[in-house]
All heavy atoms as TSV, in Angstrom:
chain	resi	resn	atom	element	x	y	z
A	1	MET	N	N	0.865	-1.147	0.007
A	1	MET	CA	C	-0.019	-0.032	0.022
A	1	MET	C	C	0.898	1.256	-0.035
A	1	MET	O	O	1.783	1.351	0.841
A	1	MET	CB	C	-0.872	-0.023	1.265
A	1	MET	CG	C	-1.835	1.106	1.293
A	1	MET	SD	S	-2.889	1.138	2.799
A	1	MET	CE	C	-3.951	-0.232	2.538
A	2	ASP	N	N	0.670	2.093	-0.908
A	2	ASP	CA	C	1.489	3.309	-1.003
A	2	ASP	C	C	0.753	4.514	-0.472
A	2	ASP	O	O	-0.380	4.412	0.025
A	2	ASP	CB	C	1.933	3.511	-2.468
A	2	ASP	CG	C	0.778	3.690	-3.448
A	2	ASP	OD1	O	-0.356	3.651	-2.955
A	2	ASP	OD2	O	1.052	3.900	-4.627
A	3	GLU	N	N	1.377	5.670	-0.535
A	3	GLU	CA	C	0.835	6.894	0.016
A	3	GLU	C	C	-0.529	7.241	-0.679
A	3	GLU	O	O	-1.462	7.721	-0.015
A	3	GLU	CB	C	1.816	8.039	-0.195
A	3	GLU	CG	C	1.361	9.395	0.374
A	3	GLU	CD	C	1.328	9.381	1.883
A	3	GLU	OE1	O	2.149	8.668	2.520
A	3	GLU	OE2	O	0.459	10.051	2.446
A	4	ARG	N	N	-0.645	6.949	-1.942
A	4	ARG	CA	C	-1.868	7.260	-2.722
A	4	ARG	C	C	-3.040	6.440	-2.168
A	4	ARG	O	O	-4.149	6.921	-2.071
A	4	ARG	CB	C	-1.641	6.961	-4.156
A	4	ARG	CG	C	-2.775	7.329	-5.067
A	4	ARG	CD	C	-2.478	6.905	-6.473
A	4	ARG	NE	N	-2.278	5.453	-6.488
A	4	ARG	CZ	C	-2.552	4.725	-7.510
A	4	ARG	NH1	N	-2.991	5.238	-8.647
A	4	ARG	NH2	N	-2.383	3.405	-7.470
A	5	ASP	N	N	-2.814	5.201	-1.725
A	5	ASP	CA	C	-3.867	4.332	-1.189
A	5	ASP	C	C	-4.187	4.668	0.265
A	5	ASP	O	O	-5.325	4.546	0.697
A	5	ASP	CB	C	-3.456	2.875	-1.259
A	5	ASP	CG	C	-3.332	2.391	-2.706
A	5	ASP	OD1	O	-4.028	2.982	-3.578
A	5	ASP	OD2	O	-2.558	1.470	-2.934
A	6	GLN	N	N	-3.227	5.105	1.019
A	6	GLN	CA	C	-3.446	5.383	2.430
A	6	GLN	C	C	-4.265	6.644	2.669
A	6	GLN	O	O	-5.026	6.711	3.652
A	6	GLN	CB	C	-2.095	5.532	3.150
A	6	GLN	CG	C	-1.359	4.225	3.309
A	6	GLN	CD	C	-0.065	4.367	4.076
A	6	GLN	OE1	O	0.332	5.452	4.372
A	6	GLN	NE2	N	0.549	3.249	4.362
A	7	GLU	N	N	-4.183	7.617	1.769
A	7	GLU	CA	C	-4.919	8.872	1.944
A	7	GLU	C	C	-6.466	8.625	1.890
A	7	GLU	O	O	-7.156	9.034	2.815
A	7	GLU	CB	C	-4.464	9.886	0.957
A	7	GLU	CG	C	-5.124	11.229	1.141
A	7	GLU	CD	C	-4.645	12.273	0.143
A	7	GLU	OE1	O	-3.505	12.119	-0.371
A	7	GLU	OE2	O	-5.387	13.246	-0.096
A	8	PRO	N	N	-7.017	7.929	0.877
A	8	PRO	CA	C	-8.423	7.679	0.897
A	8	PRO	C	C	-8.878	6.776	2.080
A	8	PRO	O	O	-9.940	6.944	2.649
A	8	PRO	CB	C	-8.748	7.026	-0.426
A	8	PRO	CG	C	-7.555	7.250	-1.283
A	8	PRO	CD	C	-6.405	7.526	-0.360
A	9	LEU	N	N	-8.035	5.832	2.430
A	9	LEU	CA	C	-8.350	4.945	3.507
A	9	LEU	C	C	-8.406	5.728	4.822
A	9	LEU	O	O	-9.301	5.534	5.653
A	9	LEU	CB	C	-7.317	3.826	3.635
A	9	LEU	CG	C	-7.579	2.747	4.665
A	9	LEU	CD1	C	-8.880	2.033	4.391
A	9	LEU	CD2	C	-6.407	1.792	4.742
A	10	GLY	N	N	-7.471	6.629	5.000
A	10	GLY	CA	C	-7.486	7.476	6.232
A	10	GLY	C	C	-8.760	8.352	6.286
A	10	GLY	O	O	-9.347	8.563	7.370
A	11	LYS	N	N	-9.207	8.824	5.131
A	11	LYS	CA	C	-10.483	9.635	5.092
A	11	LYS	C	C	-11.675	8.808	5.463
A	11	LYS	O	O	-12.618	9.249	6.104
A	11	LYS	CB	C	-10.614	10.309	3.772
A	11	LYS	CG	C	-9.651	11.422	3.515
A	11	LYS	CD	C	-9.882	12.072	2.142
A	11	LYS	CE	C	-8.905	13.178	1.842
A	11	LYS	NZ	N	-9.073	13.737	0.510
A	12	GLN	N	N	-11.699	7.559	5.015
A	12	GLN	CA	C	-12.841	6.688	5.286
A	12	GLN	C	C	-12.861	6.203	6.736
A	12	GLN	O	O	-13.929	6.015	7.284
A	12	GLN	CB	C	-12.730	5.450	4.368
A	12	GLN	CG	C	-13.041	5.744	2.923
A	12	GLN	CD	C	-12.847	4.519	2.053
A	12	GLN	OE1	O	-12.376	3.489	2.545
A	12	GLN	NE2	N	-13.081	4.669	0.763
A	13	LEU	N	N	-11.715	6.058	7.344
A	13	LEU	CA	C	-11.643	5.499	8.672
A	13	LEU	C	C	-11.425	6.539	9.752
A	13	LEU	O	O	-11.131	6.169	10.908
A	13	LEU	CB	C	-10.528	4.427	8.745
A	13	LEU	CG	C	-10.677	3.242	7.846
A	13	LEU	CD1	C	-9.430	2.345	7.945
A	13	LEU	CD2	C	-11.939	2.468	8.190
A	14	TRP	N	N	-11.654	7.829	9.479
A	14	TRP	CA	C	-11.375	8.818	10.506
A	14	TRP	C	C	-12.276	8.713	11.698
A	14	TRP	O	O	-11.879	8.979	12.827
A	14	TRP	CB	C	-11.500	10.249	9.888
A	14	TRP	CG	C	-12.913	10.645	9.566
A	14	TRP	CD1	C	-13.550	10.416	8.364
A	14	TRP	CD2	C	-13.823	11.234	10.426
A	14	TRP	NE1	N	-14.816	10.905	8.431
A	14	TRP	CE2	C	-15.051	11.408	9.680
A	14	TRP	CE3	C	-13.795	11.684	11.735
A	14	TRP	CZ2	C	-16.206	12.011	10.243
A	14	TRP	CZ3	C	-14.918	12.293	12.275
A	14	TRP	CH2	C	-16.102	12.425	11.528
A	15	GLY	N	N	-13.520	8.244	11.543
A	15	GLY	CA	C	-14.409	8.120	12.684
A	15	GLY	C	C	-14.372	6.787	13.379
A	15	GLY	O	O	-15.007	6.568	14.402
A	16	VAL	N	N	-13.648	5.840	12.822
A	16	VAL	CA	C	-13.595	4.492	13.386
A	16	VAL	C	C	-12.610	4.397	14.529
A	16	VAL	O	O	-12.826	3.643	15.458
A	16	VAL	CB	C	-13.247	3.467	12.259
A	16	VAL	CG1	C	-13.115	2.071	12.834
A	16	VAL	CG2	C	-14.304	3.488	11.180
A	17	SER	N	N	-11.512	5.113	14.441
A	17	SER	CA	C	-10.495	4.985	15.457
A	17	SER	C	C	-11.003	5.523	16.783
A	17	SER	O	O	-11.685	6.531	16.856
A	17	SER	CB	C	-9.236	5.732	15.061
A	17	SER	OG	O	-9.516	7.110	14.932
A	18	GLU	N	N	-10.684	4.807	17.855
A	18	GLU	CA	C	-11.116	5.255	19.211
A	18	GLU	C	C	-10.229	6.323	19.736
A	18	GLU	O	O	-8.970	6.268	19.660
A	18	GLU	CB	C	-11.026	4.065	20.136
A	18	GLU	CG	C	-12.118	3.074	19.957
A	18	GLU	CD	C	-12.111	2.054	21.091
A	18	GLU	OE1	O	-11.768	2.412	22.216
A	18	GLU	OE2	O	-12.454	0.945	20.819
A	19	ARG	N	N	-10.834	7.382	20.160
A	19	ARG	CA	C	-10.111	8.443	20.815
A	19	ARG	C	C	-10.390	8.342	22.318
A	19	ARG	O	O	-11.508	8.208	22.717
A	19	ARG	CB	C	-10.578	9.795	20.318
A	19	ARG	CG	C	-10.069	10.109	18.929
A	19	ARG	CD	C	-10.628	11.397	18.419
A	19	ARG	NE	N	-11.479	10.967	17.237
A	19	ARG	CZ	C	-12.638	11.531	16.985
A	19	ARG	NH1	N	-13.145	12.494	17.670
A	19	ARG	NH2	N	-13.301	11.119	15.918
A	20	PRO	N	N	-9.391	8.382	23.140
A	20	PRO	CA	C	-9.605	8.256	24.593
A	20	PRO	C	C	-10.426	9.484	25.101
A	20	PRO	O	O	-10.218	10.575	24.659
A	20	PRO	CB	C	-8.173	8.214	25.194
A	20	PRO	CG	C	-7.330	8.836	24.127
A	20	PRO	CD	C	-7.949	8.550	22.810
A	21	GLN	N	N	-11.298	9.155	26.013
A	21	GLN	CA	C	-12.118	10.189	26.592
A	21	GLN	C	C	-11.214	11.075	27.515
A	21	GLN	O	O	-10.317	10.551	28.185
A	21	GLN	CB	C	-13.237	9.612	27.484
A	21	GLN	CG	C	-14.312	8.919	26.644
A	21	GLN	CD	C	-15.145	9.878	25.880
A	21	GLN	OE1	O	-15.330	11.024	26.266
A	21	GLN	NE2	N	-15.696	9.453	24.756
A	22	PRO	N	N	-11.499	12.363	27.601
A	22	PRO	CA	C	-10.705	13.174	28.528
A	22	PRO	C	C	-10.968	12.696	29.989
A	22	PRO	O	O	-12.061	12.313	30.308
A	22	PRO	CB	C	-11.290	14.580	28.327
A	22	PRO	CG	C	-12.027	14.519	27.042
A	22	PRO	CD	C	-12.401	13.113	26.783
A	23	VAL	N	N	-9.925	12.706	30.764
A	23	VAL	CA	C	-10.012	12.217	32.137
A	23	VAL	C	C	-11.031	13.032	32.909
A	23	VAL	O	O	-11.740	12.539	33.744
A	23	VAL	CB	C	-8.658	12.232	32.788
A	23	VAL	CG1	C	-8.748	11.833	34.233
A	23	VAL	CG2	C	-7.692	11.334	32.033
A	24	GLY	N	N	-11.154	14.341	32.634
A	24	GLY	CA	C	-12.052	15.229	33.385
A	24	GLY	C	C	-13.496	14.780	33.198
A	24	GLY	O	O	-14.287	14.897	34.152
A	25	VAL	N	N	-13.857	14.328	32.038
A	25	VAL	CA	C	-15.259	13.922	31.800
A	25	VAL	C	C	-15.568	12.660	32.586
A	25	VAL	O	O	-16.620	12.566	33.229
A	25	VAL	CB	C	-15.467	13.668	30.270
A	25	VAL	CG1	C	-16.837	13.068	29.995
A	25	VAL	CG2	C	-15.319	14.948	29.452
A	26	ILE	N	N	-14.679	11.728	32.613
A	26	ILE	CA	C	-14.860	10.477	33.341
A	26	ILE	C	C	-14.919	10.753	34.838
A	26	ILE	O	O	-15.840	10.277	35.542
A	26	ILE	CB	C	-13.748	9.498	33.027
A	26	ILE	CG1	C	-13.839	9.104	31.567
A	26	ILE	CG2	C	-13.822	8.224	33.903
A	26	ILE	CD1	C	-12.613	8.308	31.052
A	27	VAL	N	N	-14.061	11.605	35.359
A	27	VAL	CA	C	-14.048	11.948	36.731
A	27	VAL	C	C	-15.332	12.692	37.118
A	27	VAL	O	O	-15.914	12.493	38.164
A	27	VAL	CB	C	-12.795	12.784	37.122
A	27	VAL	CG1	C	-12.886	13.366	38.518
A	27	VAL	CG2	C	-11.537	11.933	37.002
A	28	GLY	N	N	-15.813	13.545	36.194
A	28	GLY	CA	C	-17.064	14.291	36.402
A	28	GLY	C	C	-18.264	13.374	36.529
A	28	GLY	O	O	-19.084	13.552	37.460
A	29	PHE	N	N	-18.356	12.346	35.697
A	29	PHE	CA	C	-19.422	11.382	35.798
A	29	PHE	C	C	-19.372	10.608	37.113
A	29	PHE	O	O	-20.382	10.349	37.768
A	29	PHE	CB	C	-19.464	10.428	34.635
A	29	PHE	CG	C	-20.021	11.003	33.396
A	29	PHE	CD1	C	-19.294	10.946	32.201
A	29	PHE	CD2	C	-21.274	11.559	33.338
A	29	PHE	CE1	C	-19.817	11.427	31.017
A	29	PHE	CE2	C	-21.811	12.087	32.202
A	29	PHE	CZ	C	-21.089	12.044	31.041
A	30	ILE	N	N	-18.183	10.226	37.524
A	30	ILE	CA	C	-18.033	9.497	38.777
A	30	ILE	C	C	-18.428	10.410	39.975
A	30	ILE	O	O	-19.105	9.911	40.912
A	30	ILE	CB	C	-16.576	8.976	38.898
A	30	ILE	CG1	C	-16.326	7.878	37.855
A	30	ILE	CG2	C	-16.326	8.464	40.334
A	30	ILE	CD1	C	-14.901	7.444	37.753
A	31	MET	N	N	-18.038	11.643	39.929
A	31	MET	CA	C	-18.374	12.564	41.011
A	31	MET	C	C	-19.900	12.798	41.114
A	31	MET	O	O	-20.448	12.800	42.203
A	31	MET	CB	C	-17.659	13.907	40.802
A	31	MET	CG	C	-16.144	13.821	41.008
A	31	MET	SD	S	-15.655	13.271	42.661
A	31	MET	CE	C	-16.229	14.611	43.645
A	32	ILE	N	N	-20.535	12.941	39.989
A	32	ILE	CA	C	-21.998	13.142	39.973
A	32	ILE	C	C	-22.687	11.908	40.539
A	32	ILE	O	O	-23.638	11.990	41.353
A	32	ILE	CB	C	-22.509	13.445	38.576
A	32	ILE	CG1	C	-22.061	14.839	38.142
A	32	ILE	CG2	C	-24.035	13.334	38.480
A	32	ILE	CD1	C	-22.319	15.161	36.687
A	33	PHE	N	N	-22.187	10.726	40.148
A	33	PHE	CA	C	-22.738	9.428	40.719
A	33	PHE	C	C	-22.591	9.369	42.230
A	33	PHE	O	O	-23.526	9.074	42.982
A	33	PHE	CB	C	-22.057	8.263	40.035
A	33	PHE	CG	C	-22.499	6.932	40.551
A	33	PHE	CD1	C	-23.711	6.427	40.209
A	33	PHE	CD2	C	-21.672	6.183	41.368
A	33	PHE	CE1	C	-24.138	5.212	40.702
A	33	PHE	CE2	C	-22.046	4.960	41.870
A	33	PHE	CZ	C	-23.294	4.461	41.529
A	34	LEU	N	N	-21.408	9.711	42.715
A	34	LEU	CA	C	-21.129	9.611	44.149
A	34	LEU	C	C	-21.960	10.678	44.908
A	34	LEU	O	O	-22.426	10.401	46.041
A	34	LEU	CB	C	-19.626	9.790	44.437
A	34	LEU	CG	C	-18.793	8.636	43.948
A	34	LEU	CD1	C	-17.315	8.946	44.179
A	34	LEU	CD2	C	-19.144	7.349	44.614
A	35	VAL	N	N	-22.113	11.846	44.383
A	35	VAL	CA	C	-22.934	12.900	45.066
A	35	VAL	C	C	-24.364	12.409	45.110
A	35	VAL	O	O	-25.030	12.601	46.113
A	35	VAL	CB	C	-22.781	14.249	44.318
A	35	VAL	CG1	C	-23.847	15.207	44.780
A	35	VAL	CG2	C	-21.419	14.831	44.553
A	36	GLY	N	N	-24.848	11.781	44.062
A	36	GLY	CA	C	-26.218	11.269	44.044
A	36	GLY	C	C	-26.401	10.178	45.089
A	36	GLY	O	O	-27.432	10.136	45.792
A	37	LEU	N	N	-25.404	9.302	45.248
A	37	LEU	CA	C	-25.471	8.295	46.294
A	37	LEU	C	C	-25.503	8.961	47.734
A	37	LEU	O	O	-26.248	8.509	48.587
A	37	LEU	CB	C	-24.290	7.338	46.224
A	37	LEU	CG	C	-24.298	6.318	45.152
A	37	LEU	CD1	C	-22.996	5.475	45.128
A	37	LEU	CD2	C	-25.481	5.380	45.329
A	38	ALA	N	N	-24.691	9.981	47.918
A	38	ALA	CA	C	-24.643	10.658	49.208
A	38	ALA	C	C	-25.961	11.324	49.507
A	38	ALA	O	O	-26.474	11.220	50.635
A	38	ALA	CB	C	-23.489	11.631	49.244
A	39	ILE	N	N	-26.533	12.004	48.539
A	39	ILE	CA	C	-27.829	12.649	48.734
A	39	ILE	C	C	-28.916	11.637	49.080
A	39	ILE	O	O	-29.728	11.814	49.969
A	39	ILE	CB	C	-28.252	13.504	47.521
A	39	ILE	CG1	C	-27.297	14.710	47.416
A	39	ILE	CG2	C	-29.640	13.939	47.566
A	39	ILE	CD1	C	-27.465	15.493	46.119
A	40	GLY	N	N	-28.921	10.517	48.354
A	40	GLY	CA	C	-29.893	9.433	48.622
A	40	GLY	C	C	-29.751	8.861	50.016
A	40	GLY	O	O	-30.692	8.573	50.672
A	41	ASP	N	N	-28.475	8.718	50.468
A	41	ASP	CA	C	-28.221	8.179	51.765
A	41	ASP	C	C	-28.767	9.149	52.863
A	41	ASP	O	O	-29.395	8.763	53.820
A	41	ASP	CB	C	-26.760	7.931	51.943
A	41	ASP	CG	C	-26.402	7.323	53.306
A	41	ASP	OD1	O	-27.092	6.369	53.692
A	41	ASP	OD2	O	-25.467	7.808	53.983
A	42	VAL	N	N	-28.487	10.416	52.684
A	42	VAL	CA	C	-28.921	11.425	53.644
A	42	VAL	C	C	-30.461	11.441	53.707
A	42	VAL	O	O	-31.092	11.484	54.769
A	42	VAL	CB	C	-28.361	12.833	53.310
A	42	VAL	CG1	C	-29.035	13.900	54.131
A	42	VAL	CG2	C	-26.870	12.830	53.575
A	43	LEU	N	N	-31.126	11.470	52.539
A	43	LEU	CA	C	-32.594	11.513	52.514
A	43	LEU	C	C	-33.166	10.243	53.151
A	43	LEU	O	O	-34.196	10.315	53.833
A	43	LEU	CB	C	-33.079	11.683	51.057
A	43	LEU	CG	C	-32.813	13.046	50.457
A	43	LEU	CD1	C	-33.290	13.032	48.994
A	43	LEU	CD2	C	-33.535	14.126	51.222
A	44	SER	N	N	-32.530	9.111	52.911
A	44	SER	CA	C	-32.993	7.868	53.468
A	44	SER	C	C	-32.929	7.893	55.003
A	44	SER	O	O	-33.843	7.483	55.677
A	44	SER	CB	C	-32.133	6.733	52.959
A	44	SER	OG	O	-32.443	5.539	53.650
A	45	LYS	N	N	-31.813	8.479	55.539
A	45	LYS	CA	C	-31.684	8.513	56.963
A	45	LYS	C	C	-32.651	9.528	57.573
A	45	LYS	O	O	-33.140	9.345	58.700
A	45	LYS	CB	C	-30.250	8.852	57.334
A	45	LYS	CG	C	-29.344	7.711	57.044
A	45	LYS	CD	C	-27.924	7.890	57.463
A	45	LYS	CE	C	-27.195	6.625	57.063
A	45	LYS	NZ	N	-25.912	6.469	57.524
A	46	ILE	N	N	-32.928	10.612	56.893
A	46	ILE	CA	C	-33.904	11.589	57.393
A	46	ILE	C	C	-35.286	10.927	57.462
A	46	ILE	O	O	-36.016	11.126	58.447
A	46	ILE	CB	C	-33.914	12.837	56.477
A	46	ILE	CG1	C	-32.667	13.664	56.727
A	46	ILE	CG2	C	-35.138	13.693	56.764
A	46	ILE	CD1	C	-32.496	14.775	55.752
A	47	ARG	N	N	-35.658	10.200	56.415
A	47	ARG	CA	C	-36.980	9.568	56.402
A	47	ARG	C	C	-37.100	8.446	57.496
A	47	ARG	O	O	-38.145	8.225	57.992
A	47	ARG	CB	C	-37.282	9.011	55.076
A	47	ARG	CG	C	-37.541	10.116	54.048
A	47	ARG	CD	C	-38.081	9.570	52.784
A	47	ARG	NE	N	-38.311	10.720	51.894
A	47	ARG	CZ	C	-38.731	10.596	50.698
A	47	ARG	NH1	N	-38.986	9.413	50.173
A	47	ARG	NH2	N	-38.926	11.659	49.943
A	48	GLN	N	N	-35.989	7.820	57.795
A	48	GLN	CA	C	-36.015	6.756	58.809
A	48	GLN	C	C	-36.175	7.386	60.197
A	48	GLN	O	O	-36.805	6.850	61.077
A	48	GLN	CB	C	-34.762	5.906	58.809
A	48	GLN	CG	C	-34.705	4.944	57.627
A	48	GLN	CD	C	-33.409	4.162	57.573
A	48	GLN	OE1	O	-32.531	4.408	58.393
A	48	GLN	NE2	N	-33.294	3.261	56.629
A	49	ALA	N	N	-35.575	8.556	60.379
A	49	ALA	CA	C	-35.659	9.262	61.665
A	49	ALA	C	C	-37.047	9.864	61.890
A	49	ALA	O	O	-37.504	9.961	63.010
A	49	ALA	CB	C	-34.583	10.357	61.753
A	50	ASN	N	N	-37.688	10.296	60.836
A	50	ASN	CA	C	-39.028	10.862	60.908
A	50	ASN	C	C	-39.987	10.058	60.022
A	50	ASN	O	O	-40.291	10.429	58.920
A	50	ASN	CB	C	-38.997	12.345	60.373
A	50	ASN	CG	C	-38.058	13.189	61.164
A	50	ASN	OD1	O	-37.949	13.045	62.373
A	50	ASN	ND2	N	-37.382	14.079	60.503
A	51	PRO	N	N	-40.469	8.925	60.576
A	51	PRO	CA	C	-41.363	8.116	59.749
A	51	PRO	C	C	-42.693	8.789	59.414
A	51	PRO	O	O	-43.247	9.481	60.245
A	51	PRO	CB	C	-41.573	6.864	60.563
A	51	PRO	CG	C	-41.299	7.287	61.978
A	51	PRO	CD	C	-40.293	8.401	61.880
A	52	VAL	N	N	-43.151	8.667	58.208
A	52	VAL	CA	C	-44.397	9.218	57.796
A	52	VAL	C	C	-45.484	8.168	58.009
A	52	VAL	O	O	-45.283	6.996	57.665
A	52	VAL	CB	C	-44.321	9.645	56.279
A	52	VAL	CG1	C	-45.680	10.180	55.835
A	52	VAL	CG2	C	-43.205	10.646	56.088
A	53	VAL	N	N	-46.595	8.601	58.524
A	53	VAL	CA	C	-47.680	7.651	58.710
A	53	VAL	C	C	-48.279	7.257	57.349
A	53	VAL	O	O	-48.828	8.097	56.665
A	53	VAL	CB	C	-48.778	8.237	59.653
A	53	VAL	CG1	C	-49.914	7.307	59.791
A	53	VAL	CG2	C	-48.183	8.656	60.957
A	54	THR	N	N	-48.124	6.016	57.000
A	54	THR	CA	C	-48.642	5.591	55.702
A	54	THR	C	C	-49.787	4.571	55.858
A	54	THR	O	O	-50.599	4.443	54.976
A	54	THR	CB	C	-47.555	4.907	54.848
A	54	THR	OG1	O	-46.940	3.836	55.588
A	54	THR	CG2	C	-46.465	5.883	54.476
A	55	ASN	N	N	-49.887	3.931	56.980
A	55	ASN	CA	C	-50.947	2.993	57.244
A	55	ASN	C	C	-52.053	3.707	58.058
A	55	ASN	O	O	-51.962	3.831	59.280
A	55	ASN	CB	C	-50.517	1.750	58.033
A	55	ASN	CG	C	-49.829	0.746	57.146
A	55	ASN	OD1	O	-50.083	0.741	55.921
A	55	ASN	ND2	N	-49.049	-0.120	57.709
A	56	ILE	N	N	-53.041	4.181	57.341
A	56	ILE	CA	C	-54.133	4.844	57.988
A	56	ILE	C	C	-55.312	3.854	58.088
A	56	ILE	O	O	-55.686	3.296	57.046
A	56	ILE	CB	C	-54.519	6.151	57.244
A	56	ILE	CG1	C	-53.347	7.108	57.226
A	56	ILE	CG2	C	-55.763	6.758	57.877
A	56	ILE	CD1	C	-53.593	8.332	56.361
A	57	ASP	N	N	-55.856	3.712	59.234
A	57	ASP	CA	C	-56.979	2.796	59.398
A	57	ASP	C	C	-58.251	3.549	59.102
A	57	ASP	O	O	-58.876	4.203	59.976
A	57	ASP	CB	C	-56.979	2.246	60.827
A	57	ASP	CG	C	-57.962	1.150	61.034
A	57	ASP	OD1	O	-58.621	0.737	60.057
A	57	ASP	OD2	O	-58.140	0.685	62.182
A	58	PHE	N	N	-58.631	3.512	57.842
A	58	PHE	CA	C	-59.844	4.250	57.400
A	58	PHE	C	C	-61.127	3.686	58.032
A	58	PHE	O	O	-62.087	4.421	58.280
A	58	PHE	CB	C	-59.960	4.215	55.863
A	58	PHE	CG	C	-58.983	5.072	55.194
A	58	PHE	CD1	C	-57.844	4.497	54.562
A	58	PHE	CD2	C	-59.075	6.463	55.205
A	58	PHE	CE1	C	-56.930	5.326	53.964
A	58	PHE	CE2	C	-58.174	7.231	54.592
A	58	PHE	CZ	C	-57.059	6.701	53.967
A	59	ALA	N	N	-61.143	2.412	58.355
A	59	ALA	CA	C	-62.305	1.849	58.983
A	59	ALA	C	C	-62.520	2.437	60.375
A	59	ALA	O	O	-63.624	2.768	60.761
A	59	ALA	CB	C	-62.173	0.344	59.085
A	60	ALA	N	N	-61.444	2.655	61.100
A	60	ALA	CA	C	-61.547	3.279	62.402
A	60	ALA	C	C	-61.914	4.751	62.327
A	60	ALA	O	O	-62.674	5.287	63.188
A	60	ALA	CB	C	-60.239	3.124	63.186
A	61	LEU	N	N	-61.483	5.418	61.272
A	61	LEU	CA	C	-61.790	6.838	61.113
A	61	LEU	C	C	-63.275	7.029	60.758
A	61	LEU	O	O	-63.892	8.000	61.127
A	61	LEU	CB	C	-60.916	7.484	60.051
A	61	LEU	CG	C	-59.446	7.622	60.379
A	61	LEU	CD1	C	-58.674	8.145	59.172
A	61	LEU	CD2	C	-59.241	8.565	61.572
A	62	ASN	N	N	-63.812	6.101	59.989
A	62	ASN	CA	C	-65.184	6.256	59.474
A	62	ASN	C	C	-66.223	5.595	60.363
A	62	ASN	O	O	-67.408	5.776	60.106
A	62	ASN	CB	C	-65.292	5.690	58.051
A	62	ASN	CG	C	-64.549	6.552	57.032
A	62	ASN	OD1	O	-64.426	7.716	57.260
A	62	ASN	ND2	N	-64.039	5.899	56.003
A	63	SER	N	N	-65.859	4.851	61.349
A	63	SER	CA	C	-66.840	4.213	62.192
A	63	SER	C	C	-67.476	5.150	63.193
A	63	SER	O	O	-66.814	6.057	63.697
A	63	SER	CB	C	-66.218	2.995	62.923
A	63	SER	OG	O	-65.235	3.455	63.825
A	64	SER	N	N	-68.718	4.986	63.392
A	64	SER	CA	C	-69.408	5.835	64.384
A	64	SER	C	C	-69.431	5.130	65.716
A	64	SER	O	O	-69.151	3.947	65.816
A	64	SER	CB	C	-70.880	6.060	63.902
A	64	SER	OG	O	-71.547	4.854	63.847
A	65	PRO	N	N	-69.719	5.849	66.771
A	65	PRO	CA	C	-69.679	5.287	68.119
A	65	PRO	C	C	-70.669	4.166	68.287
A	65	PRO	O	O	-70.483	3.232	69.083
A	65	PRO	CB	C	-70.031	6.446	69.041
A	65	PRO	CG	C	-69.841	7.694	68.226
A	65	PRO	CD	C	-69.902	7.321	66.798
A	66	ASN	N	N	-71.788	4.139	67.512
A	66	ASN	CA	C	-72.778	3.071	67.687
A	66	ASN	C	C	-72.446	1.841	66.848
A	66	ASN	O	O	-73.188	0.891	66.853
A	66	ASN	CB	C	-74.162	3.594	67.382
A	66	ASN	CG	C	-74.304	4.038	65.948
A	66	ASN	OD1	O	-73.409	3.877	65.152
A	66	ASN	ND2	N	-75.479	4.643	65.635
A	67	GLY	N	N	-71.378	1.845	66.074
A	67	GLY	CA	C	-70.926	0.685	65.311
A	67	GLY	C	C	-71.604	0.477	63.965
A	67	GLY	O	O	-71.423	-0.531	63.357
A	68	SER	N	N	-72.375	1.503	63.526
A	68	SER	CA	C	-73.071	1.331	62.263
A	68	SER	C	C	-72.143	1.522	61.061
A	68	SER	O	O	-72.490	1.169	59.963
A	68	SER	CB	C	-74.251	2.328	62.171
A	68	SER	OG	O	-73.723	3.681	62.113
A	69	GLY	N	N	-71.012	2.170	61.277
A	69	GLY	CA	C	-70.080	2.386	60.175
A	69	GLY	C	C	-70.373	3.667	59.397
A	69	GLY	O	O	-69.699	3.996	58.471
A	70	ALA	N	N	-71.417	4.349	59.761
A	70	ALA	CA	C	-71.783	5.570	59.061
A	70	ALA	C	C	-70.869	6.696	59.551
A	70	ALA	O	O	-70.400	6.656	60.648
A	70	ALA	CB	C	-73.226	5.934	59.380
A	71	PRO	N	N	-70.579	7.673	58.676
A	71	PRO	CA	C	-69.720	8.783	59.114
A	71	PRO	C	C	-70.326	9.538	60.262
A	71	PRO	O	O	-71.530	9.593	60.398
A	71	PRO	CB	C	-69.602	9.646	57.876
A	71	PRO	CG	C	-70.162	8.860	56.747
A	71	PRO	CD	C	-71.000	7.731	57.322
A	72	LYS	N	N	-69.469	10.106	61.049
A	72	LYS	CA	C	-69.935	10.892	62.192
A	72	LYS	C	C	-70.628	12.152	61.819
A	72	LYS	O	O	-70.334	12.807	60.895
A	72	LYS	CB	C	-68.756	11.201	63.095
A	72	LYS	CG	C	-68.085	10.017	63.660
A	72	LYS	CD	C	-66.886	10.423	64.520
A	72	LYS	CE	C	-66.156	9.159	64.941
A	72	LYS	NZ	N	-65.027	9.433	65.676
């Protein structure tokens, strides 16, 4: 293969060769991931410390004193 053949081949394969990613981009993605984990951990611990009432006994709220089940 001579110089005349290598030039068109180089033009065809310019997008095929792998270029290494800049180190800053990779470090940036890792930092964003770790910050997300930290925020999730903090929010999880806050919710464990202050539990939200999710089990509401609607039957007890709607029952009348005479047991008929009609709203008060």
